[in-house]
C-alpha positions in Angstrom: -19.6 -7.8 5.6 -20.2 -4.5 5.8 -17.0 -3.6 8.3 -15.1 -5.9 5.1 -16.9 -3.4 2.3 -16.2 0.2 4.6 -12.7 -1.6 5.1 -11.8 -1.6 1.5 -13.3 1.4 0.7 -10.9 3.1 3.1 -8.1 1.1 2.0 -8.8 2.1 -1.7 -9.5 6.1 -0.9 -5.3 5.8 0.4 -4.1 3.8 -2.7 -5.9 6.3 -4.0 -4.3 9.1 -2.1 -1.6 8.0 -2.1 0.5 6.8 -4.8 3.6 5.9 -3.5 5.8 5.0 -0.6 9.5 5.1 -0.4 11.7 3.1 2.3 14.8 2.7 2.9 17.4 -0.1 3.3 20.9 -0.4 4.4 23.7 -1.4 2.1 27.0 -2.6 3.3 29.3 -0.7 1.0 32.7 -1.3 2.2 34.3 -4.0 4.9 38.1 -3.0 6.0 39.0 -5.2 8.9 36.7 -4.6 11.7 35.2 -1.9 10.4 32.0 -1.3 8.2 31.2 1.2 6.1 26.9 1.1 4.9 24.5 3.5 2.9 20.6 4.3 3.0 19.3 2.6 0.5 16.0 4.7 -1.1 13.2 2.3 -2.9 10.0 3.7 -4.1 7.4 1.3 -4.5 4.7 2.9 -7.3 0.7 1.7 -8.2 -1.2 3.7 -10.5 -4.5 5.7 -8.6 -6.5 3.2 -10.6 -5.5 0.8 -8.2 -7.3 2.7 -5.6 -10.5 3.6 -7.6 -10.7 -0.5 -8.3 -10.5 -1.7 -4.8 -13.0 0.8 -3.4 -15.2 -0.6 -6.4 -14.7 -3.2 -5.1 -15.9 -2.3 -1.4 -18.7 -0.8 -2.9 -20.1 -4.1 -4.5 -19.4 -5.7 -1.4 -21.7 -2.8 1.0 -24.6 -3.5 -1.7 -24.5 -7.4 -1.3 -24.5 -7.2 2.2 -27.3 -4.8 1.6 -29.0 -6.9 -0.9 -29.1 -10.2 1.3 -31.5 -8.8 4.6 
């Protein structure tokens, strides 16, 4: 259980620091005969830093509960 708690704290820290992920997808713009014209389309995935803080809190509770069982 300690590993899960540490993992959740690490993920929460990363979610707090990095609040946006950008990725690209290819989109077909035109097709003329055998020629395909594509364009890269940018997508942003955003979340609140409070999400990372909440995940870190859950990881802290998991660590606290695993230490309490011993």
